[in-house]
VOZAMAR-636969 format. One line per field, with one value per residue (C-alpha): residue in three letters; x, y, z. Coordinates in steps of 0.2 Angstrom, whole numbers. Last residue first. Layout:
code	(ALA/...) $
xx	(X/...) $
yy	(Y/...) $
zz	(Z/...) $
This chain:
code	(GLN/TYR/TYR/ASN/PRO/GLY/ARG/VAL/HIS/GLU/HIS/ALA/PRO/SER/VAL/TRP/GLN/THR/GLY/GLY/ALA/SER/VAL/ALA/THR/THR/GLN/ASP/GLN/ASN/ASN/VAL/LEU/ILE/ASP/ARG/ILE/HIS/ARG/TYR/ARG/TYR/ALA/GLY/LEU/GLN/LEU/ALA/ARG/ALA/CYS/ALA/ALA/GLU/LEU/ARG/ASP/LYS/GLY/TYR/ARG/LYS/VAL/LEU/SER/PHE/LEU/GLY/LEU/CYS/THR/ARG/TYR/GLY/GLN/GLU/PRO/HIS/LYS/ASN/GLN/GLU/LEU/ILE/ARG/THR/VAL/THR/LEU/GLY/THR/ALA/PRO/GLY/ILE/GLY/GLN/ALA/TRP/HIS/ILE/LEU/ARG/GLN/PRO/THR/TRP/GLU/MET/HIS/ALA/ARG/HIS/ALA/ALA/PRO/MET/HIS/ALA/ALA/VAL/THR/THR/PHE/GLY/GLY/ARG/GLN/SER/SER/ARG/LEU/HIS/SER/ALA/VAL/ARG/GLN/GLY/ARG/HIS/LEU/ILE/GLU/VAL/THR/HIS/ARG/THR/ILE/ARG/ALA/GLU/LEU/THR/GLN/GLY/VAL/LEU/ALA/GLN/PRO/VAL/SER/TYR/ARG/HIS/GLY/GLN/VAL/GLU/VAL/ASN/TYR/ASP/ILE/HIS/VAL/LYS/GLY/THR/LYS/PHE/HIS/ALA/LEU/GLU/TYR/PRO/GLN/VAL/PRO/LEU/PRO/LEU/LEU/ALA/PRO/ALA/ASP/LEU/THR/ALA/PHE/ALA/SER/ALA/ARG/CYS/GLY/PRO/LEU/LYS/GLN/PHE/PRO/ARG/GLN/ASN/LEU/GLN/GLU/LEU/LEU/PRO/SER/ILE/ALA/GLU/ASN/VAL/HIS/LEU/LEU/SER/SER/PHE/ARG/GLN/HIS/ARG/LEU/ARG/ALA/LEU/ILE/TRP/ARG/GLU/VAL/VAL/GLN/VAL/ALA/SER/GLU/VAL/LYS/SER/LYS/ASP/GLN/PRO/HIS/TYR/PRO/ARG/ALA/PRO/LEU/ILE/SER/THR/GLY/TYR/HIS/ARG/ALA/PHE/ASP/GLN/VAL/THR/GLU/ASN/SER/ARG/PRO/GLU/TYR/ARG/ASP/PRO/ASN/ALA/ILE/LEU/ALA/ARG/PRO/ASN/ASP/PRO/VAL/ILE/LEU/GLN/PRO/VAL/GLY/GLY/LEU/PHE/LYS/LEU/ALA/ARG/GLY/THR/ALA/ASP/LEU/TRP/ASP/ALA/MET/THR/GLU/ARG/GLU/THR/ALA/TRP/ALA/PHE/THR/TYR/SER/SER/ALA/GLY/MET/THR/ALA/VAL/PHE/ILE/HIS/ALA/ARG/GLY/GLY/ASP/ALA/VAL/PRO/ILE/THR/PRO/GLY/ALA/TYR/ASP/ILE/PHE/LEU/LYS/GLU/GLY/ALA/ARG/HIS/THR/GLN/ARG/MET/SER/ARG/LYS/LEU/GLN/LYS/VAL/PHE/ALA/ARG/TYR/HIS/ASN/CYS/PHE/GLN/THR/TYR/ARG/TYR/THR/ARG/ARG/ASP/ALA/HIS/GLU/ALA/GLN/TYR/GLU/ASP/TRP/LEU/LEU/MET/LEU/THR/VAL/GLY/LYS/ARG/GLN/LEU/GLU/GLN/HIS/ILE/ARG/GLY/TYR/ASP/PRO/LEU/MET/TYR/ASP/SER/ARG/LYS/VAL/PRO/LYS/ASN/LEU/LEU/ARG/HIS/GLU/LEU/GLN/THR/GLU/ASP/LEU/ASP/ALA/ILE/LEU/ALA/TRP/ASP/LEU/GLY/ALA/ALA/ASN/ALA/LEU/GLY/ALA/TYR/LYS/ALA/VAL/VAL/GLY/LYS/SER/ILE/ASN/LEU/ALA/MET/ALA/ILE/GLN/GLU/HIS/SER/LEU/ARG/ALA/GLU/LEU/LYS/LEU/ARG/LEU/VAL/ASP/LYS/ILE/LYS/ARG/MET/THR/MET/ARG/GLN/ALA/PRO/MET) $
xx	(-416/-405/-390/-399/-398/-379/-367/-356/-338/-331/-336/-346/-351/-369/-381/-390/-407/-414/-405/-400/-381/-384/-382/-371/-378/-370/-354/-342/-351/-344/-341/-322/-321/-329/-319/-302/-308/-311/-295/-284/-291/-300/-317/-328/-343/-344/-325/-325/-338/-328/-312/-322/-327/-309/-303/-316/-311/-292/-293/-298/-283/-268/-276/-278/-259/-261/-271/-258/-245/-255/-257/-239/-234/-246/-233/-221/-232/-228/-242/-254/-271/-264/-256/-272/-282/-271/-273/-292/-292/-281/-292/-308/-300/-295/-282/-269/-273/-266/-250/-248/-253/-240/-226/-231/-230/-213/-207/-189/-184/-195/-187/-170/-174/-180/-164/-153/-144/-126/-131/-143/-130/-134/-128/-137/-139/-137/-124/-125/-107/-107/-91/-95/-95/-83/-86/-77/-59/-46/-34/-41/-58/-57/-71/-68/-75/-73/-72/-59/-52/-57/-51/-62/-56/-68/-73/-86/-103/-112/-100/-112/-123/-110/-106/-117/-111/-118/-114/-109/-90/-90/-103/-103/-119/-125/-142/-135/-120/-103/-90/-78/-60/-54/-41/-37/-33/-25/-28/-13/-11/-20/-12/2/19/32/48/63/79/79/75/89/106/105/90/94/112/106/93/106/119/133/151/156/166/155/139/130/113/99/91/92/85/70/68/68/55/43/46/36/21/23/22/7/-3/2/-8/-6/13/25/42/58/64/60/78/84/71/76/95/101/87/85/104/103/88/98/113/102/93/109/116/101/109/125/115/114/106/90/91/83/65/63/46/44/40/26/17/0/10/20/4/-3/12/10/-8/-4/10/-2/-15/-31/-38/-48/-36/-20/-5/11/17/30/24/18/31/45/60/70/62/70/59/65/64/61/45/43/39/51/38/24/35/38/19/16/29/20/3/11/20/5/-7/4/5/19/8/2/13/26/34/52/60/78/89/103/108/111/101/86/81/65/61/45/44/32/22/17/0/-6/-18/-4/8/25/38/46/64/69/67/56/63/63/77/72/82/86/84/102/112/119/137/140/158/164/167/179/171/167/153/140/150/150/131/130/141/130/115/123/128/111/103/115/114/127/139/140/157/163/161/170/180/166/153/164/168/149/147/160/152/135/142/149/166/164/177/186/181/171/187/191/175/176/193/187/171/181/166/161/158/141/137/121/103/90/73/60/44/30/21/24/13/-2/0/3/-13/-23/-15/-18/-4/2/15/22/27/36/43/52/46/56/47/64/68/51/53/70/64/50/62/75/63/56/74/77/64/49/45/41/54/67/65/67/83/90/86/95/85/84/69/61/65/68/56/43/45/43/28/20/23/14/-1/-1/-4/10/6/1/13/8/0) $
yy	(29/23/34/50/58/56/42/50/43/56/70/86/95/90/105/109/117/126/142/152/153/158/146/153/157/147/153/145/129/129/110/112/127/118/102/112/119/102/95/108/104/117/110/118/120/139/141/131/143/158/149/146/164/170/157/163/181/177/168/151/143/153/157/138/137/148/134/121/132/133/114/112/123/115/103/118/125/110/101/106/114/131/132/127/139/153/149/149/165/174/166/172/190/192/189/200/191/175/183/190/173/164/177/175/156/157/152/157/139/135/150/144/127/135/146/131/130/135/153/146/138/120/111/94/81/62/63/79/83/99/109/127/128/134/131/133/134/132/118/109/110/112/110/118/111/121/120/107/106/96/100/92/87/86/73/81/74/90/104/117/115/126/116/110/100/83/75/57/61/72/69/82/90/96/86/75/70/78/65/64/66/68/78/82/99/105/123/134/151/166/181/172/174/184/176/175/184/199/187/174/184/199/196/177/180/192/179/165/174/187/184/167/154/151/159/170/164/174/160/148/161/164/145/144/157/148/130/132/139/125/112/121/120/102/98/95/97/90/98/88/85/103/109/94/97/115/117/99/92/108/108/90/94/109/98/85/100/106/88/85/82/76/61/53/36/41/57/72/76/92/101/116/134/146/145/138/128/119/114/108/98/90/86/78/68/62/56/56/38/28/25/27/37/31/39/53/65/54/41/53/54/68/85/99/114/124/142/149/157/172/179/166/161/161/149/138/138/132/118/113/112/102/89/87/85/72/63/64/64/77/91/102/116/121/134/138/151/141/157/150/134/139/128/118/106/97/90/76/78/62/55/49/64/72/74/66/75/66/61/58/76/78/85/101/110/127/130/145/161/165/152/137/132/113/108/96/78/71/61/76/71/81/97/95/93/109/118/113/119/136/139/134/146/160/158/148/155/156/163/180/186/172/180/193/179/169/184/188/170/171/186/178/162/172/177/188/177/165/147/150/152/134/128/140/133/115/121/128/134/125/137/132/121/125/123/114/123/113/109/117/108/123/137/126/117/133/141/127/126/145/157/171/161/155/173/177/160/161/155/156/141/132/135/129/113/110/112/100/87/89/87/71/64/68/56/60/60/79/84/71/75/94/91/80/92/106/120/137/142/152/144/126/125/134/124/108/114/119/102/96/107/102/84/72/60/42/28/17/0) $
zz	(7/22/18/14/31/33/35/48/48/36/48/44/60/67/67/83/82/98/97/113/110/92/77/64/47/34/25/37/34/16/17/13/25/39/35/36/53/60/52/60/77/88/89/103/92/94/93/77/69/73/66/50/49/51/39/26/28/27/10/5/-3/3/19/23/25/41/48/45/53/68/69/66/80/93/100/101/115/127/136/122/126/128/110/102/113/108/89/91/100/86/72/81/83/65/52/61/77/69/66/84/90/80/85/103/103/94/76/73/72/57/48/52/44/28/27/28/46/50/55/67/78/84/99/99/113/113/127/136/141/131/125/120/101/87/69/52/59/45/45/30/38/57/70/87/103/119/138/142/124/109/91/79/62/47/34/22/19/23/22/14/30/40/55/70/85/90/107/110/111/96/83/68/63/46/48/34/44/44/45/60/65/83/91/109/116/133/134/130/138/130/123/115/124/114/107/118/112/124/139/135/136/148/159/159/164/178/185/184/193/190/185/181/191/206/199/212/219/213/203/218/230/218/218/237/238/226/231/248/239/226/240/248/232/230/246/265/266/279/280/285/267/261/261/252/238/235/234/232/221/212/208/202/191/184/180/171/162/154/150/139/122/131/138/121/125/117/107/116/111/100/104/93/96/90/107/100/87/100/110/94/91/108/105/88/96/110/98/108/111/99/85/94/90/97/113/112/126/139/135/141/129/137/134/123/120/105/99/116/122/133/151/158/172/158/148/164/167/150/153/169/160/145/156/168/154/146/162/175/191/204/199/208/199/196/185/182/173/166/156/138/139/149/163/166/181/186/203/206/222/230/235/252/256/267/252/250/240/225/221/202/196/180/164/153/143/135/120/108/119/118/108/118/115/119/124/110/110/97/83/72/60/69/67/48/48/58/46/31/40/44/26/19/31/26/8/-1/-13/-32/-37/-41/-23/-16/-3/1/3/15/25/27/32/45/52/52/60/75/81/97/107/96/96/81/71/73/66/52/48/47/37/23/12/-4/-19/-26/-41/-52/-47/-56/-54/-44/-53/-43/-28/-16/-23/-25/-9/0/-7/-1/16/19/15/26/36/19/14/30/30/13/-3/-19/-27/-29/-10/-5/-15/-8/10/6/-1/12/27/18/16/35/39/50/68/69/81/76/58/61/72/58/44/54/63/56/68/54/38/43/58/49/33/43/52/35/29/45/41/23/28/24/10/14/9/-5/0) $
């Protein structure tokens, strides 16, 4: 069976990480759980199409698909940089890849040279080929490392507080938070709190390989990977798990965990806590002291280093914090509703028959079509119920929904007092007024055939007879009994109403 093509949303994530975050093919492949060849393919297509991230960000999925899938242009040879010399020059203070790229372009001005992004990518690939170990250099605002400490703190209710730790790569600015467990919800909630604590968003968030974040998709349960990627899209960052059995990828957070265990957890070992809230209240002042503690060999402290290095380079926080979301696909039924967890939510009626994606949060359900939101509803726990927006309905259905007892009575009174009184009694004799809507609408349909005057006369005759059903008034009109002289209240002769089961005076002749 042929492999299924990636969604345009995931392709857009590839291009965002490549063109905006400037990650290597390997980093992108690990972050999105795809092959490096796929990354190279779409990066090449974007380059051939002349697309940068500023342009791609404004395109929807349909437009991006049209622009991206053009035939790539064959490229000529490039002047290859001396990456060995570049690697040595980077050890000098103040020397950056941007400076070395400018010198590379000036030296080979008469030849075709790499663009800055390509220059950096090829250099990172060269570094990965080096067998000797190298001290990691973290760019300001680039990476936030996250993990859980090994020790836990007992809580009075019998549970244990698990300590989440996050630290910035360049400044080692550290955050700690106690959670009930280490589920996906706990990981993402604590990470969101860490970003709020930092006051900004790094380009990458680097966890270990927790099962809660990298679990395989499941048909019946929310897909963890999709939820994690949704979290990353909300904050404009990327989740890049560390490589298994490569502790150097997460050495920064392992050091931070050790510091938190010694500086915070060790000081709380004799205290007793009644709840997670009290644990976090005890952690907060110790965390501030930790970040204000001077470095042993470097000037300043974690807080000052963060203010100087990381804080100016962080991306801005979104207006609203992330709300945990699960995803589910479903087909739009004939009644323009999509079923989500036993409840049906409306979408525009033009989408009947389409397969849409539902983004489910604690409070809302968003319906997406090709990555675009087409409907948003408050989440309902009523199984078998319906949540319908009038704008999603066909015009005929909206007209029916707009009928109310007051509107029906007002319409009937416009025909005459007898019609108004008849409609009022029809609505009153039903347990629920809506049960009489069809009867009233049936009466109004008689106007088209018999006119308002005859309907008014028929309703007056029906009131005298005490017959308020649609078929009674219809029979009065069919048999022209509305045109006969009505029997007064003191009359002696009673006229039987026409009925299909009454034989009549001529039956026995």
